[in-house]
PDB file with one MODEL, atoms N, CA, C and O in Angstrom:
MODEL        1
ATOM      1  N   MET A   1       3.734   6.690  18.365  1.00  0.00           N
ATOM      2  CA  MET A   1       2.891   5.168  17.923  1.00  0.00           C
ATOM      3  C   MET A   1       3.597   4.650  18.447  1.00  0.00           C
ATOM      4  O   MET A   1       4.678   4.998  18.922  1.00  0.00           O
ATOM      5  N   LEU A   2       2.578   2.848  18.423  1.00  0.00           N
ATOM      6  CA  LEU A   2       2.579   1.629  18.329  1.00  0.00           C
ATOM      7  C   LEU A   2       2.929   1.596  16.951  1.00  0.00           C
ATOM      8  O   LEU A   2       2.700   2.352  16.007  1.00  0.00           O
ATOM      9  N   LEU A   3       3.833   0.018  17.143  1.00  0.00           N
ATOM     10  CA  LEU A   3       4.187  -0.476  15.421  1.00  0.00           C
ATOM     11  C   LEU A   3       2.586  -0.428  14.954  1.00  0.00           C
ATOM     12  O   LEU A   3       2.176   0.215  13.988  1.00  0.00           O
ATOM     13  N   ARG A   4       1.486  -1.525  16.146  1.00  0.00           N
ATOM     14  CA  ARG A   4       1.012  -1.856  15.324  1.00  0.00           C
ATOM     15  C   ARG A   4       0.048  -0.882  14.756  1.00  0.00           C
ATOM     16  O   ARG A   4      -0.141  -1.021  13.548  1.00  0.00           O
ATOM     17  N   GLU A   5      -0.784   0.330  15.503  1.00  0.00           N
ATOM     18  CA  GLU A   5      -0.902   1.856  14.990  1.00  0.00           C
ATOM     19  C   GLU A   5       0.126   1.919  13.675  1.00  0.00           C
ATOM     20  O   GLU A   5      -0.539   1.421  12.767  1.00  0.00           O
ATOM     21  N   MET A   6       1.022   2.177  13.309  1.00  0.00           N
ATOM     22  CA  MET A   6       1.911   2.526  12.021  1.00  0.00           C
ATOM     23  C   MET A   6       1.508   1.962  11.091  1.00  0.00           C
ATOM     24  O   MET A   6       1.285   2.666  10.106  1.00  0.00           O
ATOM     25  N   ALA A   7       1.198   0.242  10.965  1.00  0.00           N
ATOM     26  CA  ALA A   7       0.724  -0.491   9.917  1.00  0.00           C
ATOM     27  C   ALA A   7      -0.621  -0.417  10.076  1.00  0.00           C
ATOM     28  O   ALA A   7      -1.122  -0.793   9.017  1.00  0.00           O
ATOM     29  N   LYS A   8      -1.854   0.014  11.227  1.00  0.00           N
ATOM     30  CA  LYS A   8      -2.895   0.088  10.483  1.00  0.00           C
ATOM     31  C   LYS A   8      -2.865   1.566   9.789  1.00  0.00           C
ATOM     32  O   LYS A   8      -4.027   1.865   9.516  1.00  0.00           O
ATOM     33  N   GLU A   9      -2.321   2.184   9.559  1.00  0.00           N
ATOM     34  CA  GLU A   9      -2.146   3.789   8.839  1.00  0.00           C
ATOM     35  C   GLU A   9      -1.853   2.802   7.372  1.00  0.00           C
ATOM     36  O   GLU A   9      -2.749   2.447   6.606  1.00  0.00           O
ATOM     37  N   TYR A  10      -0.556   2.516   7.232  1.00  0.00           N
ATOM     38  CA  TYR A  10      -0.372   2.084   6.499  1.00  0.00           C
ATOM     39  C   TYR A  10      -1.439   1.010   5.047  1.00  0.00           C
ATOM     40  O   TYR A  10      -1.512   1.024   3.818  1.00  0.00           O
ATOM     41  N   ARG A  11      -2.097   0.185   6.255  1.00  0.00           N
ATOM     42  CA  ARG A  11      -3.550  -0.497   5.543  1.00  0.00           C
ATOM     43  C   ARG A  11      -4.424   0.536   4.804  1.00  0.00           C
ATOM     44  O   ARG A  11      -4.869   0.389   3.665  1.00  0.00           O
ATOM     45  N   SER A  12      -4.643   1.801   5.761  1.00  0.00           N
ATOM     46  CA  SER A  12      -5.282   2.471   5.375  1.00  0.00           C
ATOM     47  C   SER A  12      -4.802   3.762   3.952  1.00  0.00           C
ATOM     48  O   SER A  12      -5.450   4.612   3.340  1.00  0.00           O
ATOM     49  N   ASN A  13      -4.240   3.583   3.938  1.00  0.00           N
ATOM     50  CA  ASN A  13      -3.396   3.924   2.553  1.00  0.00           C
ATOM     51  C   ASN A  13      -2.818   2.973   1.355  1.00  0.00           C
ATOM     52  O   ASN A  13      -2.407   3.242   0.227  1.00  0.00           O
ATOM     53  N   THR A  14      -2.927   2.045   1.901  1.00  0.00           N
ATOM     54  CA  THR A  14      -2.706   0.746   0.877  1.00  0.00           C
ATOM     55  C   THR A  14      -4.050   1.308   0.522  1.00  0.00           C
ATOM     56  O   THR A  14      -4.065   2.053  -0.458  1.00  0.00           O
ATOM     57  N   ALA A  15      -5.594   1.003   1.369  1.00  0.00           N
ATOM     58  CA  ALA A  15      -6.579   0.892   0.149  1.00  0.00           C
ATOM     59  C   ALA A  15      -7.029   1.805  -0.192  1.00  0.00           C
ATOM     60  O   ALA A  15      -8.169   1.829  -0.656  1.00  0.00           O
ATOM     61  N   LEU A  16      -6.157   3.018  -0.053  1.00  0.00           N
ATOM     62  CA  LEU A  16      -6.611   3.954  -0.540  1.00  0.00           C
ATOM     63  C   LEU A  16      -6.285   4.339  -2.364  1.00  0.00           C
ATOM     64  O   LEU A  16      -6.940   4.820  -3.289  1.00  0.00           O
ATOM     65  N   MET A  17      -4.901   3.805  -2.171  1.00  0.00           N
ATOM     66  CA  MET A  17      -4.537   3.754  -3.492  1.00  0.00           C
ATOM     67  C   MET A  17      -4.754   1.934  -4.048  1.00  0.00           C
ATOM     68  O   MET A  17      -4.485   1.751  -5.236  1.00  0.00           O
ATOM     69  N   GLU A  18      -5.056   1.106  -3.514  1.00  0.00           N
ATOM     70  CA  GLU A  18      -5.692   0.758  -4.987  1.00  0.00           C
ATOM     71  C   GLU A  18      -7.515   0.718  -5.448  1.00  0.00           C
ATOM     72  O   GLU A  18      -8.011   0.763  -6.574  1.00  0.00           O
ATOM     73  N   LEU A  19      -8.195   0.618  -4.096  1.00  0.00           N
ATOM     74  CA  LEU A  19      -9.459   1.696  -5.457  1.00  0.00           C
ATOM     75  C   LEU A  19      -7.993   3.305  -5.928  1.00  0.00           C
ATOM     76  O   LEU A  19      -7.200   2.655  -6.609  1.00  0.00           O
ATOM     77  N   ARG A  20      -7.618   4.258  -5.897  1.00  0.00           N
ATOM     78  CA  ARG A  20      -7.466   4.401  -7.007  1.00  0.00           C
ATOM     79  C   ARG A  20      -7.153   3.385  -8.798  1.00  0.00           C
ATOM     80  O   ARG A  20      -7.755   3.458  -9.870  1.00  0.00           O
ATOM     81  N   VAL A  21      -6.103   2.642  -8.406  1.00  0.00           N
ATOM     82  CA  VAL A  21      -5.753   1.855  -9.079  1.00  0.00           C
ATOM     83  C   VAL A  21      -7.169   1.427  -9.897  1.00  0.00           C
ATOM     84  O   VAL A  21      -7.333   1.938 -11.005  1.00  0.00           O
ATOM     85  N   ARG A  22      -8.311   0.397  -9.317  1.00  0.00           N
ATOM     86  CA  ARG A  22      -9.505  -0.120  -9.760  1.00  0.00           C
ATOM     87  C   ARG A  22      -9.489   1.404 -11.020  1.00  0.00           C
ATOM     88  O   ARG A  22      -9.462   1.386 -12.251  1.00  0.00           O
ATOM     89  N   GLN A  23      -9.525   2.810  -9.855  1.00  0.00           N
ATOM     90  CA  GLN A  23     -10.670   4.087 -11.052  1.00  0.00           C
ATOM     91  C   GLN A  23      -9.528   3.841 -11.962  1.00  0.00           C
ATOM     92  O   GLN A  23     -10.034   4.146 -13.042  1.00  0.00           O
ATOM     93  N   LEU A  24      -8.328   3.490 -12.210  1.00  0.00           N
ATOM     94  CA  LEU A  24      -7.596   4.257 -13.756  1.00  0.00           C
ATOM     95  C   LEU A  24      -8.058   2.846 -14.891  1.00  0.00           C
ATOM     96  O   LEU A  24      -8.551   2.985 -16.011  1.00  0.00           O
ATOM     97  N   GLN A  25      -7.766   1.684 -14.287  1.00  0.00           N
ATOM     98  CA  GLN A  25      -7.960   0.553 -14.512  1.00  0.00           C
ATOM     99  C   GLN A  25      -9.790   1.262 -15.854  1.00  0.00           C
ATOM    100  O   GLN A  25      -9.751   1.735 -16.990  1.00  0.00           O
ATOM    101  N   ASN A  26     -11.046   0.970 -14.924  1.00  0.00           N
ATOM    102  CA  ASN A  26     -12.094   1.911 -14.933  1.00  0.00           C
ATOM    103  C   ASN A  26     -11.977   2.674 -16.414  1.00  0.00           C
ATOM    104  O   ASN A  26     -12.672   2.584 -17.426  1.00  0.00           O
ATOM    105  N   ALA A  27     -10.672   3.544 -16.062  1.00  0.00           N
ATOM    106  CA  ALA A  27     -10.745   4.581 -17.357  1.00  0.00           C
ATOM    107  C   ALA A  27      -9.984   4.365 -18.530  1.00  0.00           C
ATOM    108  O   ALA A  27     -10.064   4.769 -19.690  1.00  0.00           O
ATOM    109  N   ARG A  28      -8.920   3.317 -17.662  1.00  0.00           N
ATOM    110  CA  ARG A  28      -8.427   2.536 -19.232  1.00  0.00           C
ATOM    111  C   ARG A  28      -9.339   1.932 -20.262  1.00  0.00           C
ATOM    112  O   ARG A  28      -9.634   2.006 -21.454  1.00  0.00           O
ATOM    113  N   ARG A  29      -9.573   1.403 -19.344  1.00  0.00           N
ATOM    114  CA  ARG A  29     -10.956   0.779 -20.329  1.00  0.00           C
ATOM    115  C   ARG A  29     -12.293   1.591 -21.422  1.00  0.00           C
ATOM    116  O   ARG A  29     -12.996   1.019 -22.255  1.00  0.00           O
ATOM    117  N   LYS A  30     -12.295   2.617 -21.159  1.00  0.00           N
ATOM    118  CA  LYS A  30     -13.065   3.311 -21.516  1.00  0.00           C
ATOM    119  C   LYS A  30     -11.783   4.931 -22.132  1.00  0.00           C
ATOM    120  O   LYS A  30     -12.043   6.063 -22.538  1.00  0.00           O
ATOM    121  N   ALA A  31     -10.606   4.265 -21.914  1.00  0.00           N
ATOM    122  CA  ALA A  31     -10.024   4.732 -22.633  1.00  0.00           C
ATOM    123  C   ALA A  31      -9.940   4.942 -24.198  1.00  0.00           C
ATOM    124  O   ALA A  31      -9.735   3.910 -24.837  1.00  0.00           O
ATOM    125  N   HIS A  32     -10.119   6.606 -25.213  1.00  0.00           N
ATOM    126  CA  HIS A  32     -10.285   6.770 -26.880  1.00  0.00           C
ATOM    127  C   HIS A  32      -8.655   6.339 -27.322  1.00  0.00           C
ATOM    128  O   HIS A  32      -8.523   5.441 -28.153  1.00  0.00           O
ATOM    129  N   THR A  33      -8.302   6.531 -27.156  1.00  0.00           N
ATOM    130  CA  THR A  33      -6.535   7.167 -27.760  1.00  0.00           C
ATOM    131  C   THR A  33      -5.653   6.042 -26.738  1.00  0.00           C
ATOM    132  O   THR A  33      -5.929   5.679 -25.594  1.00  0.00           O
ATOM    133  N   PRO A  34      -4.271   5.576 -27.792  1.00  0.00           N
ATOM    134  CA  PRO A  34      -3.817   4.147 -27.038  1.00  0.00           C
ATOM    135  C   PRO A  34      -3.174   5.557 -26.389  1.00  0.00           C
ATOM    136  O   PRO A  34      -3.373   5.626 -25.177  1.00  0.00           O
ATOM    137  N   GLU A  35      -2.616   6.425 -26.824  1.00  0.00           N
ATOM    138  CA  GLU A  35      -1.609   7.837 -25.708  1.00  0.00           C
ATOM    139  C   GLU A  35      -2.555   7.275 -24.224  1.00  0.00           C
ATOM    140  O   GLU A  35      -1.927   6.515 -23.486  1.00  0.00           O
ATOM    141  N   ILE A  36      -3.376   7.478 -23.985  1.00  0.00           N
ATOM    142  CA  ILE A  36      -4.407   7.703 -23.318  1.00  0.00           C
ATOM    143  C   ILE A  36      -4.356   6.939 -22.440  1.00  0.00           C
ATOM    144  O   ILE A  36      -4.420   7.337 -21.277  1.00  0.00           O
ATOM    145  N   ARG A  37      -4.188   5.238 -22.839  1.00  0.00           N
ATOM    146  CA  ARG A  37      -4.426   3.997 -21.904  1.00  0.00           C
ATOM    147  C   ARG A  37      -2.877   3.732 -21.658  1.00  0.00           C
ATOM    148  O   ARG A  37      -2.568   2.998 -20.719  1.00  0.00           O
ATOM    149  N   TYR A  38      -1.678   4.414 -22.628  1.00  0.00           N
ATOM    150  CA  TYR A  38      -0.003   4.242 -22.048  1.00  0.00           C
ATOM    151  C   TYR A  38      -0.416   4.647 -20.891  1.00  0.00           C
ATOM    152  O   TYR A  38      -0.470   3.948 -19.879  1.00  0.00           O
ATOM    153  N   ARG A  39      -0.837   6.203 -21.020  1.00  0.00           N
ATOM    154  CA  ARG A  39      -0.060   6.499 -19.969  1.00  0.00           C
ATOM    155  C   ARG A  39      -1.161   6.753 -18.913  1.00  0.00           C
ATOM    156  O   ARG A  39      -1.076   7.832 -18.327  1.00  0.00           O
ATOM    157  N   LEU A  40      -2.218   5.903 -18.566  1.00  0.00           N
ATOM    158  CA  LEU A  40      -3.232   5.525 -17.671  1.00  0.00           C
ATOM    159  C   LEU A  40      -1.977   4.363 -16.768  1.00  0.00           C
ATOM    160  O   LEU A  40      -1.533   4.401 -15.620  1.00  0.00           O
ATOM    161  N   LYS A  41      -1.672   3.184 -18.203  1.00  0.00           N
ATOM    162  CA  LYS A  41      -1.073   2.079 -17.318  1.00  0.00           C
ATOM    163  C   LYS A  41       0.147   2.318 -16.955  1.00  0.00           C
ATOM    164  O   LYS A  41       0.972   1.602 -16.387  1.00  0.00           O
ATOM    165  N   GLN A  42       0.186   3.234 -17.279  1.00  0.00           N
ATOM    166  CA  GLN A  42       2.020   4.195 -16.543  1.00  0.00           C
ATOM    167  C   GLN A  42       1.795   4.647 -15.030  1.00  0.00           C
ATOM    168  O   GLN A  42       2.510   4.100 -14.191  1.00  0.00           O
ATOM    169  N   ARG A  43       0.780   5.685 -14.565  1.00  0.00           N
ATOM    170  CA  ARG A  43       0.111   5.037 -13.348  1.00  0.00           C
ATOM    171  C   ARG A  43      -0.300   4.032 -12.623  1.00  0.00           C
ATOM    172  O   ARG A  43       0.486   3.617 -11.771  1.00  0.00           O
ATOM    173  N   ILE A  44      -1.278   3.546 -12.725  1.00  0.00           N
ATOM    174  CA  ILE A  44      -1.574   2.702 -12.755  1.00  0.00           C
ATOM    175  C   ILE A  44      -0.445   1.171 -12.253  1.00  0.00           C
ATOM    176  O   ILE A  44      -0.890   0.182 -11.670  1.00  0.00           O
ATOM    177  N   ASN A  45       0.783   1.326 -12.600  1.00  0.00           N
ATOM    178  CA  ASN A  45       2.014   0.350 -12.737  1.00  0.00           C
ATOM    179  C   ASN A  45       3.033   1.482 -11.140  1.00  0.00           C
ATOM    180  O   ASN A  45       3.658   1.023 -10.184  1.00  0.00           O
ATOM    181  N   CYS A  46       2.809   2.743 -11.461  1.00  0.00           N
ATOM    182  CA  CYS A  46       3.547   3.127 -10.646  1.00  0.00           C
ATOM    183  C   CYS A  46       3.099   2.718  -9.174  1.00  0.00           C
ATOM    184  O   CYS A  46       3.647   1.940  -8.393  1.00  0.00           O
ATOM    185  N   LEU A  47       1.747   3.599  -9.005  1.00  0.00           N
ATOM    186  CA  LEU A  47       0.635   2.400  -8.025  1.00  0.00           C
ATOM    187  C   LEU A  47       1.155   1.410  -7.411  1.00  0.00           C
ATOM    188  O   LEU A  47       1.437   1.417  -6.213  1.00  0.00           O
ATOM    189  N   GLN A  48       1.349   0.343  -8.295  1.00  0.00           N
ATOM    190  CA  GLN A  48       0.599  -1.081  -8.221  1.00  0.00           C
ATOM    191  C   GLN A  48       2.023  -0.595  -7.408  1.00  0.00           C
ATOM    192  O   GLN A  48       1.838   0.312  -6.596  1.00  0.00           O
ATOM    193  N   GLY A  49       3.346  -1.073  -7.531  1.00  0.00           N
ATOM    194  CA  GLY A  49       4.989  -0.694  -6.755  1.00  0.00           C
ATOM    195  C   GLY A  49       4.861  -0.082  -5.708  1.00  0.00           C
ATOM    196  O   GLY A  49       5.480  -0.513  -4.735  1.00  0.00           O
ATOM    197  N   LEU A  50       3.718   1.547  -5.505  1.00  0.00           N
ATOM    198  CA  LEU A  50       3.640   1.943  -3.823  1.00  0.00           C
ATOM    199  C   LEU A  50       3.160   0.996  -2.928  1.00  0.00           C
ATOM    200  O   LEU A  50       3.644   0.913  -1.799  1.00  0.00           O
ATOM    201  N   ILE A  51       1.904  -0.015  -3.457  1.00  0.00           N
ATOM    202  CA  ILE A  51       1.338  -0.428  -2.890  1.00  0.00           C
ATOM    203  C   ILE A  51       1.788  -2.540  -2.355  1.00  0.00           C
ATOM    204  O   ILE A  51       1.481  -3.371  -1.501  1.00  0.00           O
ATOM    205  N   ASN A  52       2.775  -2.379  -3.756  1.00  0.00           N
ATOM    206  CA  ASN A  52       3.931  -3.385  -3.280  1.00  0.00           C
ATOM    207  C   ASN A  52       4.806  -3.167  -1.821  1.00  0.00           C
ATOM    208  O   ASN A  52       4.910  -3.965  -0.889  1.00  0.00           O
ATOM    209  N   GLU A  53       5.365  -1.873  -1.954  1.00  0.00           N
ATOM    210  CA  GLU A  53       6.093  -1.809  -0.914  1.00  0.00           C
ATOM    211  C   GLU A  53       5.524  -1.455   0.363  1.00  0.00           C
ATOM    212  O   GLU A  53       6.123  -1.272   1.422  1.00  0.00           O
ATOM    213  N   SER A  54       4.161  -1.376   0.099  1.00  0.00           N
ATOM    214  CA  SER A  54       3.572  -0.700   1.829  1.00  0.00           C
ATOM    215  C   SER A  54       3.257  -1.802   2.263  1.00  0.00           C
ATOM    216  O   SER A  54       3.398  -2.050   3.461  1.00  0.00           O
ATOM    217  N   ARG A  55       2.611  -2.987   1.129  1.00  0.00           N
ATOM    218  CA  ARG A  55       1.853  -4.468   1.843  1.00  0.00           C
ATOM    219  C   ARG A  55       3.671  -5.156   2.918  1.00  0.00           C
ATOM    220  O   ARG A  55       3.619  -5.912   3.888  1.00  0.00           O
ATOM    221  N   LYS A  56       4.973  -4.586   2.319  1.00  0.00           N
ATOM    222  CA  LYS A  56       6.196  -4.989   3.272  1.00  0.00           C
ATOM    223  C   LYS A  56       6.182  -4.263   3.841  1.00  0.00           C
ATOM    224  O   LYS A  56       6.690  -3.396   3.130  1.00  0.00           O
ATOM    225  N   THR A  57       6.012  -3.919   4.539  1.00  0.00           N
ATOM    226  CA  THR A  57       5.892  -2.756   5.355  1.00  0.00           C
ATOM    227  C   THR A  57       5.007  -2.815   6.354  1.00  0.00           C
ATOM    228  O   THR A  57       5.201  -2.468   7.519  1.00  0.00           O
ATOM    229  N   ILE A  58       4.057  -3.248   5.897  1.00  0.00           N
ATOM    230  CA  ILE A  58       3.078  -3.633   6.795  1.00  0.00           C
ATOM    231  C   ILE A  58       3.392  -4.972   7.277  1.00  0.00           C
ATOM    232  O   ILE A  58       2.913  -5.384   8.333  1.00  0.00           O
ATOM    233  N   PHE A  59       4.114  -5.616   6.610  1.00  0.00           N
ATOM    234  CA  PHE A  59       4.187  -6.761   7.173  1.00  0.00           C
ATOM    235  C   PHE A  59       5.461  -6.668   7.716  1.00  0.00           C
ATOM    236  O   PHE A  59       5.978  -7.764   7.500  1.00  0.00           O
ATOM    237  N   ALA A  60       6.314  -5.896   8.352  1.00  0.00           N
ATOM    238  CA  ALA A  60       7.468  -5.507   9.213  1.00  0.00           C
ATOM    239  C   ALA A  60       6.824  -5.587   9.598  1.00  0.00           C
ATOM    240  O   ALA A  60       6.262  -6.657   9.836  1.00  0.00           O
ATOM    241  N   LEU A  61       6.418  -4.331   9.968  1.00  0.00           N
ATOM    242  CA  LEU A  61       5.649  -3.031  11.231  1.00  0.00           C
ATOM    243  C   LEU A  61       5.058  -4.437  12.066  1.00  0.00           C
ATOM    244  O   LEU A  61       5.606  -4.755  13.121  1.00  0.00           O
ATOM    245  N   GLU A  62       3.683  -5.412  11.414  1.00  0.00           N
ATOM    246  CA  GLU A  62       3.048  -5.480  12.015  1.00  0.00           C
ATOM    247  C   GLU A  62       4.004  -7.227  13.180  1.00  0.00           C
ATOM    248  O   GLU A  62       3.704  -7.410  14.360  1.00  0.00           O
ATOM    249  N   HIS A  63       4.953  -8.083  12.478  1.00  0.00           N
ATOM    250  CA  HIS A  63       5.839  -8.823  12.827  1.00  0.00           C
ATOM    251  C   HIS A  63       6.999  -8.622  13.267  1.00  0.00           C
ATOM    252  O   HIS A  63       7.789  -9.564  13.205  1.00  0.00           O
ATOM    253  N   TYR A  64       7.436  -7.350  13.836  1.00  0.00           N
ATOM    254  CA  TYR A  64       8.837  -7.186  14.503  1.00  0.00           C
ATOM    255  C   TYR A  64       9.522  -7.874  14.983  1.00  0.00           C
ATOM    256  O   TYR A  64      10.539  -8.523  14.742  1.00  0.00           O
ATOM    257  N   TYR A  65       8.359  -7.533  16.292  1.00  0.00           N
ATOM    258  CA  TYR A  65       8.849  -8.351  17.333  1.00  0.00           C
ATOM    259  C   TYR A  65       9.030 -10.008  17.472  1.00  0.00           C
ATOM    260  O   TYR A  65       9.706 -10.752  18.183  1.00  0.00           O
ATOM    261  N   ASP A  66       7.978 -10.187  16.318  1.00  0.00           N
ATOM    262  CA  ASP A  66       8.000 -11.841  16.396  1.00  0.00           C
ATOM    263  C   ASP A  66       8.244 -12.664  17.204  1.00  0.00           C
ATOM    264  O   ASP A  66       7.608 -13.492  17.856  1.00  0.00           O
ATOM    265  N   ARG A  67       9.600 -12.244  17.064  1.00  0.00           N
ATOM    266  CA  ARG A  67      11.442 -13.547  18.041  1.00  0.00           C
ATOM    267  C   ARG A  67      10.994 -13.312  19.185  1.00  0.00           C
ATOM    268  O   ARG A  67      10.465 -14.156  19.908  1.00  0.00           O
ATOM    269  N   GLY A  68      11.252 -11.552  19.591  1.00  0.00           N
ATOM    270  CA  GLY A  68      10.971 -10.874  21.061  1.00  0.00           C
ATOM    271  C   GLY A  68      10.012 -11.761  21.952  1.00  0.00           C
ATOM    272  O   GLY A  68      10.426 -12.473  22.867  1.00  0.00           O
ATOM    273  N   GLY A  69       8.619 -11.635  21.567  1.00  0.00           N
ATOM    274  CA  GLY A  69       7.978 -12.830  22.167  1.00  0.00           C
ATOM    275  C   GLY A  69       6.703 -11.308  23.143  1.00  0.00           C
ATOM    276  O   GLY A  69       6.217 -10.431  22.429  1.00  0.00           O
ATOM    277  N   ASP A  70       6.580 -11.313  23.794  1.00  0.00           N
ATOM    278  CA  ASP A  70       5.428 -10.655  24.763  1.00  0.00           C
ATOM    279  C   ASP A  70       6.206  -9.678  25.559  1.00  0.00           C
ATOM    280  O   ASP A  70       5.615  -9.233  26.543  1.00  0.00           O
ATOM    281  N   LYS A  71       6.961  -9.410  25.421  1.00  0.00           N
ATOM    282  CA  LYS A  71       7.821  -8.361  26.410  1.00  0.00           C
ATOM    283  C   LYS A  71       7.852  -7.317  25.462  1.00  0.00           C
ATOM    284  O   LYS A  71       7.546  -6.196  25.871  1.00  0.00           O
ATOM    285  N   HIS A  72       8.263  -7.510  23.880  1.00  0.00           N
ATOM    286  CA  HIS A  72       7.521  -6.290  23.424  1.00  0.00           C
ATOM    287  C   HIS A  72       6.765  -4.962  23.039  1.00  0.00           C
ATOM    288  O   HIS A  72       6.829  -3.737  22.945  1.00  0.00           O
ATOM    289  N   GLU A  73       5.730  -6.501  22.831  1.00  0.00           N
ATOM    290  CA  GLU A  73       4.088  -5.653  23.203  1.00  0.00           C
ATOM    291  C   GLU A  73       3.258  -4.522  22.804  1.00  0.00           C
ATOM    292  O   GLU A  73       2.332  -4.318  22.019  1.00  0.00           O
ATOM    293  N   ASN A  74       4.199  -3.632  23.960  1.00  0.00           N
ATOM    294  CA  ASN A  74       3.481  -1.986  23.879  1.00  0.00           C
ATOM    295  C   ASN A  74       4.751  -1.167  23.724  1.00  0.00           C
ATOM    296  O   ASN A  74       5.082  -0.227  24.447  1.00  0.00           O
ATOM    297  N   ARG A  75       5.447  -1.676  22.634  1.00  0.00           N
ATOM    298  CA  ARG A  75       7.207  -0.961  21.900  1.00  0.00           C
ATOM    299  C   ARG A  75       6.665   0.240  21.619  1.00  0.00           C
ATOM    300  O   ARG A  75       5.608  -0.022  21.045  1.00  0.00           O
ATOM    301  N   LYS A  76       6.849   1.967  21.735  1.00  0.00           N
ATOM    302  CA  LYS A  76       6.908   2.091  20.903  1.00  0.00           C
ATOM    303  C   LYS A  76       7.776   2.821  18.949  1.00  0.00           C
ATOM    304  O   LYS A  76       8.989   2.988  19.077  1.00  0.00           O
ATOM    305  N   ALA A  77       7.392   3.074  17.885  1.00  0.00           N
ATOM    306  CA  ALA A  77       7.886   2.916  16.847  1.00  0.00           C
ATOM    307  C   ALA A  77       9.183   4.260  16.499  1.00  0.00           C
ATOM    308  O   ALA A  77       9.586   4.603  15.388  1.00  0.00           O
ATOM    309  N   VAL A  78       9.632   4.841  17.941  1.00  0.00           N
ATOM    310  CA  VAL A  78       9.990   6.452  18.567  1.00  0.00           C
ATOM    311  C   VAL A  78      10.109   6.621  19.492  1.00  0.00           C
ATOM    312  O   VAL A  78      10.358   7.761  19.885  1.00  0.00           O
TER     313      VAL A  78
ENDMDL
END
C-alpha cells in the first residue's frame, strides 16, 4: 500500500469520526439529564482526541517524502 493510499483511508475514517461527533453533539443538546450530557461530552472528547491524532497522521503520510523530491513518489509503506 502506498503512503498516499494510507492517507486516503485515514481521511475516510476521520470523516466517519467527525460525523459521529456531530451526532453525539445533537444527542447531547437533546439529553434530559446532566449525567447523560456528561457521558456524551466524555465520548465527544475522546473522539476529538482520536480525530486530532488521525489528522496528524494524515499530514505525516502525505508529506513523508516532501524533502526527498519525486524519486520517492511511488514508495510502498511496508
